[in-house]
Chimera marker file (.cmm) of the C-alpha trace (Angstrom):
<marker_set name="trace">
<marker id="1" x="-41.494" y="21.309" z="3.350" r="1" g="1" b="0" radius="0.5"/>
<marker id="2" x="-45.202" y="21.514" z="4.203" r="1" g="1" b="0" radius="0.5"/>
<marker id="3" x="-45.427" y="17.703" z="4.448" r="1" g="1" b="0" radius="0.5"/>
<marker id="4" x="-42.543" y="17.563" z="6.936" r="1" g="1" b="0" radius="0.5"/>
<marker id="5" x="-44.174" y="20.282" z="9.023" r="1" g="1" b="0" radius="0.5"/>
<marker id="6" x="-47.545" y="18.487" z="9.001" r="1" g="1" b="0" radius="0.5"/>
<marker id="7" x="-45.927" y="15.141" z="9.840" r="1" g="1" b="0" radius="0.5"/>
<marker id="8" x="-44.018" y="16.650" z="12.774" r="1" g="1" b="0" radius="0.5"/>
<marker id="9" x="-47.161" y="18.391" z="13.953" r="1" g="1" b="0" radius="0.5"/>
<marker id="10" x="-49.089" y="15.095" z="13.718" r="1" g="1" b="0" radius="0.5"/>
<marker id="11" x="-46.606" y="13.251" z="15.926" r="1" g="1" b="0" radius="0.5"/>
<marker id="12" x="-46.387" y="16.088" z="18.455" r="1" g="1" b="0" radius="0.5"/>
<marker id="13" x="-50.165" y="16.244" z="18.843" r="1" g="1" b="0" radius="0.5"/>
<marker id="14" x="-50.425" y="12.433" z="18.860" r="1" g="1" b="0" radius="0.5"/>
<marker id="15" x="-47.926" y="12.160" z="21.715" r="1" g="1" b="0" radius="0.5"/>
<marker id="16" x="-49.504" y="14.919" z="23.798" r="1" g="1" b="0" radius="0.5"/>
<marker id="17" x="-53.028" y="13.594" z="23.181" r="1" g="1" b="0" radius="0.5"/>
<marker id="18" x="-51.997" y="10.076" z="24.124" r="1" g="1" b="0" radius="0.5"/>
<marker id="19" x="-50.440" y="11.312" z="27.355" r="1" g="1" b="0" radius="0.5"/>
<marker id="20" x="-53.483" y="13.476" z="28.094" r="1" g="1" b="0" radius="0.5"/>
<marker id="21" x="-55.960" y="10.599" z="27.575" r="1" g="1" b="0" radius="0.5"/>
<marker id="22" x="-53.837" y="8.249" z="29.705" r="1" g="1" b="0" radius="0.5"/>
<marker id="23" x="-53.697" y="10.917" z="32.428" r="1" g="1" b="0" radius="0.5"/>
<marker id="24" x="-57.486" y="11.325" z="32.334" r="1" g="1" b="0" radius="0.5"/>
<marker id="25" x="-57.984" y="7.557" z="32.434" r="1" g="1" b="0" radius="0.5"/>
<marker id="26" x="-55.611" y="7.314" z="35.383" r="1" g="1" b="0" radius="0.5"/>
<marker id="27" x="-57.445" y="10.074" z="37.202" r="1" g="1" b="0" radius="0.5"/>
<marker id="28" x="-60.986" y="8.802" z="36.583" r="1" g="1" b="0" radius="0.5"/>
<marker id="29" x="-60.387" y="5.041" z="36.329" r="1" g="1" b="0" radius="0.5"/>
<marker id="30" x="-57.173" y="4.660" z="38.330" r="1" g="1" b="0" radius="0.5"/>
<marker id="31" x="-58.196" y="1.520" z="40.190" r="1" g="1" b="0" radius="0.5"/>
<marker id="32" x="-59.508" y="-0.401" z="37.160" r="1" g="1" b="0" radius="0.5"/>
<marker id="33" x="-57.538" y="-2.553" z="34.767" r="1" g="1" b="0" radius="0.5"/>
<marker id="34" x="-57.883" y="-2.211" z="31.010" r="1" g="1" b="0" radius="0.5"/>
<marker id="35" x="-57.395" y="-4.786" z="28.303" r="1" g="1" b="0" radius="0.5"/>
<marker id="36" x="-54.895" y="-4.490" z="25.512" r="1" g="1" b="0" radius="0.5"/>
<marker id="37" x="-57.748" y="-3.916" z="23.055" r="1" g="1" b="0" radius="0.5"/>
<marker id="38" x="-58.798" y="-0.778" z="24.911" r="1" g="1" b="0" radius="0.5"/>
<marker id="39" x="-55.255" y="0.566" z="24.632" r="1" g="1" b="0" radius="0.5"/>
<marker id="40" x="-55.752" y="0.494" z="20.858" r="1" g="1" b="0" radius="0.5"/>
<marker id="41" x="-58.865" y="2.610" z="21.406" r="1" g="1" b="0" radius="0.5"/>
<marker id="42" x="-56.744" y="5.114" z="23.336" r="1" g="1" b="0" radius="0.5"/>
<marker id="43" x="-54.199" y="5.152" z="20.490" r="1" g="1" b="0" radius="0.5"/>
<marker id="44" x="-57.109" y="5.680" z="18.081" r="1" g="1" b="0" radius="0.5"/>
<marker id="45" x="-58.326" y="8.659" z="20.098" r="1" g="1" b="0" radius="0.5"/>
<marker id="46" x="-54.819" y="10.150" z="20.007" r="1" g="1" b="0" radius="0.5"/>
<marker id="47" x="-54.616" y="9.539" z="16.236" r="1" g="1" b="0" radius="0.5"/>
<marker id="48" x="-57.954" y="11.299" z="15.703" r="1" g="1" b="0" radius="0.5"/>
<marker id="49" x="-56.749" y="14.292" z="17.722" r="1" g="1" b="0" radius="0.5"/>
<marker id="50" x="-53.469" y="14.352" z="15.801" r="1" g="1" b="0" radius="0.5"/>
<marker id="51" x="-55.214" y="14.158" z="12.435" r="1" g="1" b="0" radius="0.5"/>
<marker id="52" x="-57.630" y="16.935" z="13.370" r="1" g="1" b="0" radius="0.5"/>
<marker id="53" x="-55.455" y="19.356" z="15.301" r="1" g="1" b="0" radius="0.5"/>
<marker id="54" x="-52.010" y="18.477" z="13.985" r="1" g="1" b="0" radius="0.5"/>
<marker id="55" x="-52.819" y="18.162" z="10.294" r="1" g="1" b="0" radius="0.5"/>
<marker id="56" x="-56.345" y="19.187" z="9.288" r="1" g="1" b="0" radius="0.5"/>
<marker id="57" x="-56.613" y="22.533" z="11.066" r="1" g="1" b="0" radius="0.5"/>
<marker id="58" x="-53.039" y="23.463" z="10.155" r="1" g="1" b="0" radius="0.5"/>
<marker id="59" x="-53.506" y="22.631" z="6.467" r="1" g="1" b="0" radius="0.5"/>
<marker id="60" x="-57.015" y="24.056" z="6.244" r="1" g="1" b="0" radius="0.5"/>
<marker id="61" x="-56.300" y="27.414" z="7.853" r="1" g="1" b="0" radius="0.5"/>
<marker id="62" x="-52.668" y="27.980" z="6.845" r="1" g="1" b="0" radius="0.5"/>
<marker id="63" x="-52.110" y="26.290" z="3.496" r="1" g="1" b="0" radius="0.5"/>
<marker id="64" x="-55.375" y="25.802" z="1.614" r="1" g="1" b="0" radius="0.5"/>
<marker id="65" x="-57.016" y="28.711" z="-0.189" r="1" g="1" b="0" radius="0.5"/>
<marker id="66" x="-60.675" y="27.843" z="0.190" r="1" g="1" b="0" radius="0.5"/>
<marker id="67" x="-63.375" y="30.391" z="0.860" r="1" g="1" b="0" radius="0.5"/>
<marker id="68" x="-64.048" y="31.030" z="4.564" r="1" g="1" b="0" radius="0.5"/>
<marker id="69" x="-67.471" y="29.368" z="4.427" r="1" g="1" b="0" radius="0.5"/>
<marker id="70" x="-65.895" y="26.125" z="3.150" r="1" g="1" b="0" radius="0.5"/>
<marker id="71" x="-63.166" y="26.247" z="5.814" r="1" g="1" b="0" radius="0.5"/>
<marker id="72" x="-65.827" y="26.692" z="8.495" r="1" g="1" b="0" radius="0.5"/>
<marker id="73" x="-68.038" y="23.883" z="7.160" r="1" g="1" b="0" radius="0.5"/>
<marker id="74" x="-65.155" y="21.447" z="6.650" r="1" g="1" b="0" radius="0.5"/>
<marker id="75" x="-63.553" y="22.123" z="10.017" r="1" g="1" b="0" radius="0.5"/>
<marker id="76" x="-66.902" y="21.942" z="11.820" r="1" g="1" b="0" radius="0.5"/>
<marker id="77" x="-67.895" y="18.663" z="10.180" r="1" g="1" b="0" radius="0.5"/>
<marker id="78" x="-64.521" y="16.977" z="10.622" r="1" g="1" b="0" radius="0.5"/>
<marker id="79" x="-64.001" y="18.123" z="14.200" r="1" g="1" b="0" radius="0.5"/>
<marker id="80" x="-67.486" y="17.056" z="15.261" r="1" g="1" b="0" radius="0.5"/>
<marker id="81" x="-67.160" y="13.741" z="13.422" r="1" g="1" b="0" radius="0.5"/>
<marker id="82" x="-63.750" y="13.148" z="14.970" r="1" g="1" b="0" radius="0.5"/>
<marker id="83" x="-65.016" y="14.054" z="18.423" r="1" g="1" b="0" radius="0.5"/>
<marker id="84" x="-67.949" y="11.678" z="18.153" r="1" g="1" b="0" radius="0.5"/>
<marker id="85" x="-65.685" y="8.881" z="16.895" r="1" g="1" b="0" radius="0.5"/>
<marker id="86" x="-63.286" y="9.521" z="19.795" r="1" g="1" b="0" radius="0.5"/>
<marker id="87" x="-66.188" y="9.369" z="22.261" r="1" g="1" b="0" radius="0.5"/>
<marker id="88" x="-67.339" y="6.096" z="20.660" r="1" g="1" b="0" radius="0.5"/>
<marker id="89" x="-63.839" y="4.659" z="21.074" r="1" g="1" b="0" radius="0.5"/>
<marker id="90" x="-63.797" y="5.793" z="24.692" r="1" g="1" b="0" radius="0.5"/>
<marker id="91" x="-67.256" y="4.552" z="25.689" r="1" g="1" b="0" radius="0.5"/>
<marker id="92" x="-70.239" y="3.297" z="23.719" r="1" g="1" b="0" radius="0.5"/>
<marker id="93" x="-72.545" y="4.292" z="26.599" r="1" g="1" b="0" radius="0.5"/>
<marker id="94" x="-71.244" y="7.860" z="26.546" r="1" g="1" b="0" radius="0.5"/>
<marker id="95" x="-71.643" y="7.963" z="22.758" r="1" g="1" b="0" radius="0.5"/>
<marker id="96" x="-75.286" y="6.861" z="23.002" r="1" g="1" b="0" radius="0.5"/>
<marker id="97" x="-75.859" y="9.456" z="25.718" r="1" g="1" b="0" radius="0.5"/>
<marker id="98" x="-74.499" y="12.241" z="23.482" r="1" g="1" b="0" radius="0.5"/>
<marker id="99" x="-76.149" y="11.173" z="20.223" r="1" g="1" b="0" radius="0.5"/>
<marker id="100" x="-79.516" y="12.927" z="20.869" r="1" g="1" b="0" radius="0.5"/>
<marker id="101" x="-77.598" y="16.192" z="21.385" r="1" g="1" b="0" radius="0.5"/>
<marker id="102" x="-76.001" y="16.029" z="17.915" r="1" g="1" b="0" radius="0.5"/>
<marker id="103" x="-78.158" y="18.761" z="16.269" r="1" g="1" b="0" radius="0.5"/>
<marker id="104" x="-77.246" y="21.220" z="19.019" r="1" g="1" b="0" radius="0.5"/>
<marker id="105" x="-73.582" y="20.239" z="18.783" r="1" g="1" b="0" radius="0.5"/>
<marker id="106" x="-73.660" y="20.861" z="15.020" r="1" g="1" b="0" radius="0.5"/>
<marker id="107" x="-75.116" y="24.345" z="15.511" r="1" g="1" b="0" radius="0.5"/>
<marker id="108" x="-72.663" y="25.149" z="18.305" r="1" g="1" b="0" radius="0.5"/>
<marker id="109" x="-69.740" y="23.865" z="16.248" r="1" g="1" b="0" radius="0.5"/>
<marker id="110" x="-70.696" y="26.082" z="13.308" r="1" g="1" b="0" radius="0.5"/>
<marker id="111" x="-71.103" y="29.154" z="15.512" r="1" g="1" b="0" radius="0.5"/>
<marker id="112" x="-67.821" y="28.602" z="17.363" r="1" g="1" b="0" radius="0.5"/>
<marker id="113" x="-65.860" y="27.838" z="14.186" r="1" g="1" b="0" radius="0.5"/>
<marker id="114" x="-67.271" y="30.998" z="12.589" r="1" g="1" b="0" radius="0.5"/>
<marker id="115" x="-66.243" y="33.099" z="15.597" r="1" g="1" b="0" radius="0.5"/>
<marker id="116" x="-62.858" y="31.388" z="15.686" r="1" g="1" b="0" radius="0.5"/>
<marker id="117" x="-62.313" y="32.059" z="11.995" r="1" g="1" b="0" radius="0.5"/>
<marker id="118" x="-63.014" y="35.770" z="12.272" r="1" g="1" b="0" radius="0.5"/>
<marker id="119" x="-60.864" y="36.157" z="15.386" r="1" g="1" b="0" radius="0.5"/>
<marker id="120" x="-58.027" y="34.197" z="13.727" r="1" g="1" b="0" radius="0.5"/>
<marker id="121" x="-58.366" y="36.201" z="10.493" r="1" g="1" b="0" radius="0.5"/>
<marker id="122" x="-58.226" y="39.484" z="12.377" r="1" g="1" b="0" radius="0.5"/>
<marker id="123" x="-55.143" y="38.423" z="14.360" r="1" g="1" b="0" radius="0.5"/>
<marker id="124" x="-53.451" y="37.081" z="11.217" r="1" g="1" b="0" radius="0.5"/>
<marker id="125" x="-54.178" y="40.325" z="9.313" r="1" g="1" b="0" radius="0.5"/>
<marker id="126" x="-52.717" y="42.405" z="12.114" r="1" g="1" b="0" radius="0.5"/>
<marker id="127" x="-49.629" y="40.170" z="12.277" r="1" g="1" b="0" radius="0.5"/>
<marker id="128" x="-49.058" y="40.383" z="8.519" r="1" g="1" b="0" radius="0.5"/>
<marker id="129" x="-49.568" y="44.159" z="8.519" r="1" g="1" b="0" radius="0.5"/>
<marker id="130" x="-47.012" y="44.515" z="11.316" r="1" g="1" b="0" radius="0.5"/>
<marker id="131" x="-44.540" y="42.346" z="9.389" r="1" g="1" b="0" radius="0.5"/>
<marker id="132" x="-44.979" y="44.470" z="6.260" r="1" g="1" b="0" radius="0.5"/>
<marker id="133" x="-44.608" y="47.697" z="8.247" r="1" g="1" b="0" radius="0.5"/>
<marker id="134" x="-41.398" y="46.383" z="9.828" r="1" g="1" b="0" radius="0.5"/>
<marker id="135" x="-40.006" y="45.468" z="6.388" r="1" g="1" b="0" radius="0.5"/>
<marker id="136" x="-40.845" y="48.933" z="5.100" r="1" g="1" b="0" radius="0.5"/>
<marker id="137" x="-39.080" y="50.525" z="8.076" r="1" g="1" b="0" radius="0.5"/>
<marker id="138" x="-36.009" y="48.355" z="7.468" r="1" g="1" b="0" radius="0.5"/>
<marker id="139" x="-35.844" y="49.388" z="3.818" r="1" g="1" b="0" radius="0.5"/>
<marker id="140" x="-36.214" y="53.118" z="4.567" r="1" g="1" b="0" radius="0.5"/>
<link id1="1" id2="2" r="1" g="1" b="0" radius="0.2"/>
<link id1="2" id2="3" r="1" g="1" b="0" radius="0.2"/>
<link id1="3" id2="4" r="1" g="1" b="0" radius="0.2"/>
<link id1="4" id2="5" r="1" g="1" b="0" radius="0.2"/>
<link id1="5" id2="6" r="1" g="1" b="0" radius="0.2"/>
<link id1="6" id2="7" r="1" g="1" b="0" radius="0.2"/>
<link id1="7" id2="8" r="1" g="1" b="0" radius="0.2"/>
<link id1="8" id2="9" r="1" g="1" b="0" radius="0.2"/>
<link id1="9" id2="10" r="1" g="1" b="0" radius="0.2"/>
<link id1="10" id2="11" r="1" g="1" b="0" radius="0.2"/>
<link id1="11" id2="12" r="1" g="1" b="0" radius="0.2"/>
<link id1="12" id2="13" r="1" g="1" b="0" radius="0.2"/>
<link id1="13" id2="14" r="1" g="1" b="0" radius="0.2"/>
<link id1="14" id2="15" r="1" g="1" b="0" radius="0.2"/>
<link id1="15" id2="16" r="1" g="1" b="0" radius="0.2"/>
<link id1="16" id2="17" r="1" g="1" b="0" radius="0.2"/>
<link id1="17" id2="18" r="1" g="1" b="0" radius="0.2"/>
<link id1="18" id2="19" r="1" g="1" b="0" radius="0.2"/>
<link id1="19" id2="20" r="1" g="1" b="0" radius="0.2"/>
<link id1="20" id2="21" r="1" g="1" b="0" radius="0.2"/>
<link id1="21" id2="22" r="1" g="1" b="0" radius="0.2"/>
<link id1="22" id2="23" r="1" g="1" b="0" radius="0.2"/>
<link id1="23" id2="24" r="1" g="1" b="0" radius="0.2"/>
<link id1="24" id2="25" r="1" g="1" b="0" radius="0.2"/>
<link id1="25" id2="26" r="1" g="1" b="0" radius="0.2"/>
<link id1="26" id2="27" r="1" g="1" b="0" radius="0.2"/>
<link id1="27" id2="28" r="1" g="1" b="0" radius="0.2"/>
<link id1="28" id2="29" r="1" g="1" b="0" radius="0.2"/>
<link id1="29" id2="30" r="1" g="1" b="0" radius="0.2"/>
<link id1="30" id2="31" r="1" g="1" b="0" radius="0.2"/>
<link id1="31" id2="32" r="1" g="1" b="0" radius="0.2"/>
<link id1="32" id2="33" r="1" g="1" b="0" radius="0.2"/>
<link id1="33" id2="34" r="1" g="1" b="0" radius="0.2"/>
<link id1="34" id2="35" r="1" g="1" b="0" radius="0.2"/>
<link id1="35" id2="36" r="1" g="1" b="0" radius="0.2"/>
<link id1="36" id2="37" r="1" g="1" b="0" radius="0.2"/>
<link id1="37" id2="38" r="1" g="1" b="0" radius="0.2"/>
<link id1="38" id2="39" r="1" g="1" b="0" radius="0.2"/>
<link id1="39" id2="40" r="1" g="1" b="0" radius="0.2"/>
<link id1="40" id2="41" r="1" g="1" b="0" radius="0.2"/>
<link id1="41" id2="42" r="1" g="1" b="0" radius="0.2"/>
<link id1="42" id2="43" r="1" g="1" b="0" radius="0.2"/>
<link id1="43" id2="44" r="1" g="1" b="0" radius="0.2"/>
<link id1="44" id2="45" r="1" g="1" b="0" radius="0.2"/>
<link id1="45" id2="46" r="1" g="1" b="0" radius="0.2"/>
<link id1="46" id2="47" r="1" g="1" b="0" radius="0.2"/>
<link id1="47" id2="48" r="1" g="1" b="0" radius="0.2"/>
<link id1="48" id2="49" r="1" g="1" b="0" radius="0.2"/>
<link id1="49" id2="50" r="1" g="1" b="0" radius="0.2"/>
<link id1="50" id2="51" r="1" g="1" b="0" radius="0.2"/>
<link id1="51" id2="52" r="1" g="1" b="0" radius="0.2"/>
<link id1="52" id2="53" r="1" g="1" b="0" radius="0.2"/>
<link id1="53" id2="54" r="1" g="1" b="0" radius="0.2"/>
<link id1="54" id2="55" r="1" g="1" b="0" radius="0.2"/>
<link id1="55" id2="56" r="1" g="1" b="0" radius="0.2"/>
<link id1="56" id2="57" r="1" g="1" b="0" radius="0.2"/>
<link id1="57" id2="58" r="1" g="1" b="0" radius="0.2"/>
<link id1="58" id2="59" r="1" g="1" b="0" radius="0.2"/>
<link id1="59" id2="60" r="1" g="1" b="0" radius="0.2"/>
<link id1="60" id2="61" r="1" g="1" b="0" radius="0.2"/>
<link id1="61" id2="62" r="1" g="1" b="0" radius="0.2"/>
<link id1="62" id2="63" r="1" g="1" b="0" radius="0.2"/>
<link id1="63" id2="64" r="1" g="1" b="0" radius="0.2"/>
<link id1="64" id2="65" r="1" g="1" b="0" radius="0.2"/>
<link id1="65" id2="66" r="1" g="1" b="0" radius="0.2"/>
<link id1="66" id2="67" r="1" g="1" b="0" radius="0.2"/>
<link id1="67" id2="68" r="1" g="1" b="0" radius="0.2"/>
<link id1="68" id2="69" r="1" g="1" b="0" radius="0.2"/>
<link id1="69" id2="70" r="1" g="1" b="0" radius="0.2"/>
<link id1="70" id2="71" r="1" g="1" b="0" radius="0.2"/>
<link id1="71" id2="72" r="1" g="1" b="0" radius="0.2"/>
<link id1="72" id2="73" r="1" g="1" b="0" radius="0.2"/>
<link id1="73" id2="74" r="1" g="1" b="0" radius="0.2"/>
<link id1="74" id2="75" r="1" g="1" b="0" radius="0.2"/>
<link id1="75" id2="76" r="1" g="1" b="0" radius="0.2"/>
<link id1="76" id2="77" r="1" g="1" b="0" radius="0.2"/>
<link id1="77" id2="78" r="1" g="1" b="0" radius="0.2"/>
<link id1="78" id2="79" r="1" g="1" b="0" radius="0.2"/>
<link id1="79" id2="80" r="1" g="1" b="0" radius="0.2"/>
<link id1="80" id2="81" r="1" g="1" b="0" radius="0.2"/>
<link id1="81" id2="82" r="1" g="1" b="0" radius="0.2"/>
<link id1="82" id2="83" r="1" g="1" b="0" radius="0.2"/>
<link id1="83" id2="84" r="1" g="1" b="0" radius="0.2"/>
<link id1="84" id2="85" r="1" g="1" b="0" radius="0.2"/>
<link id1="85" id2="86" r="1" g="1" b="0" radius="0.2"/>
<link id1="86" id2="87" r="1" g="1" b="0" radius="0.2"/>
<link id1="87" id2="88" r="1" g="1" b="0" radius="0.2"/>
<link id1="88" id2="89" r="1" g="1" b="0" radius="0.2"/>
<link id1="89" id2="90" r="1" g="1" b="0" radius="0.2"/>
<link id1="90" id2="91" r="1" g="1" b="0" radius="0.2"/>
<link id1="91" id2="92" r="1" g="1" b="0" radius="0.2"/>
<link id1="92" id2="93" r="1" g="1" b="0" radius="0.2"/>
<link id1="93" id2="94" r="1" g="1" b="0" radius="0.2"/>
<link id1="94" id2="95" r="1" g="1" b="0" radius="0.2"/>
<link id1="95" id2="96" r="1" g="1" b="0" radius="0.2"/>
<link id1="96" id2="97" r="1" g="1" b="0" radius="0.2"/>
<link id1="97" id2="98" r="1" g="1" b="0" radius="0.2"/>
<link id1="98" id2="99" r="1" g="1" b="0" radius="0.2"/>
<link id1="99" id2="100" r="1" g="1" b="0" radius="0.2"/>
<link id1="100" id2="101" r="1" g="1" b="0" radius="0.2"/>
<link id1="101" id2="102" r="1" g="1" b="0" radius="0.2"/>
<link id1="102" id2="103" r="1" g="1" b="0" radius="0.2"/>
<link id1="103" id2="104" r="1" g="1" b="0" radius="0.2"/>
<link id1="104" id2="105" r="1" g="1" b="0" radius="0.2"/>
<link id1="105" id2="106" r="1" g="1" b="0" radius="0.2"/>
<link id1="106" id2="107" r="1" g="1" b="0" radius="0.2"/>
<link id1="107" id2="108" r="1" g="1" b="0" radius="0.2"/>
<link id1="108" id2="109" r="1" g="1" b="0" radius="0.2"/>
<link id1="109" id2="110" r="1" g="1" b="0" radius="0.2"/>
<link id1="110" id2="111" r="1" g="1" b="0" radius="0.2"/>
<link id1="111" id2="112" r="1" g="1" b="0" radius="0.2"/>
<link id1="112" id2="113" r="1" g="1" b="0" radius="0.2"/>
<link id1="113" id2="114" r="1" g="1" b="0" radius="0.2"/>
<link id1="114" id2="115" r="1" g="1" b="0" radius="0.2"/>
<link id1="115" id2="116" r="1" g="1" b="0" radius="0.2"/>
<link id1="116" id2="117" r="1" g="1" b="0" radius="0.2"/>
<link id1="117" id2="118" r="1" g="1" b="0" radius="0.2"/>
<link id1="118" id2="119" r="1" g="1" b="0" radius="0.2"/>
<link id1="119" id2="120" r="1" g="1" b="0" radius="0.2"/>
<link id1="120" id2="121" r="1" g="1" b="0" radius="0.2"/>
<link id1="121" id2="122" r="1" g="1" b="0" radius="0.2"/>
<link id1="122" id2="123" r="1" g="1" b="0" radius="0.2"/>
<link id1="123" id2="124" r="1" g="1" b="0" radius="0.2"/>
<link id1="124" id2="125" r="1" g="1" b="0" radius="0.2"/>
<link id1="125" id2="126" r="1" g="1" b="0" radius="0.2"/>
<link id1="126" id2="127" r="1" g="1" b="0" radius="0.2"/>
<link id1="127" id2="128" r="1" g="1" b="0" radius="0.2"/>
<link id1="128" id2="129" r="1" g="1" b="0" radius="0.2"/>
<link id1="129" id2="130" r="1" g="1" b="0" radius="0.2"/>
<link id1="130" id2="131" r="1" g="1" b="0" radius="0.2"/>
<link id1="131" id2="132" r="1" g="1" b="0" radius="0.2"/>
<link id1="132" id2="133" r="1" g="1" b="0" radius="0.2"/>
<link id1="133" id2="134" r="1" g="1" b="0" radius="0.2"/>
<link id1="134" id2="135" r="1" g="1" b="0" radius="0.2"/>
<link id1="135" id2="136" r="1" g="1" b="0" radius="0.2"/>
<link id1="136" id2="137" r="1" g="1" b="0" radius="0.2"/>
<link id1="137" id2="138" r="1" g="1" b="0" radius="0.2"/>
<link id1="138" id2="139" r="1" g="1" b="0" radius="0.2"/>
<link id1="139" id2="140" r="1" g="1" b="0" radius="0.2"/>
</marker_set>
């Protein structure tokens, strides 16, 4: 069941990411033509987004039972690595422009993933507590 959910999530995110990247390319590079090889880069960017946001985050935060520090480190490393690979597929010049900023991006990624984890954990705890309270009310 989990595999079907992750597969469906992958294809949903892939499709939306592909449309989003094509929309951005149309907006910023509307008058230029692109080669068929670059379209594979766009599909690669969509696949990276789908793997990260459709599969990895879903599995890591909802299905795996790792300690929070591991979830934060894994999600930070994979999301930053995926983002840099997507930028490289989009433009080598942009990638080289961002590369010197990598240490700051690593620190920012860790901080934001830590904040995101604690906010998500608090919301999830409240949701589960409400579900349990509702079940108790139904049984009484």
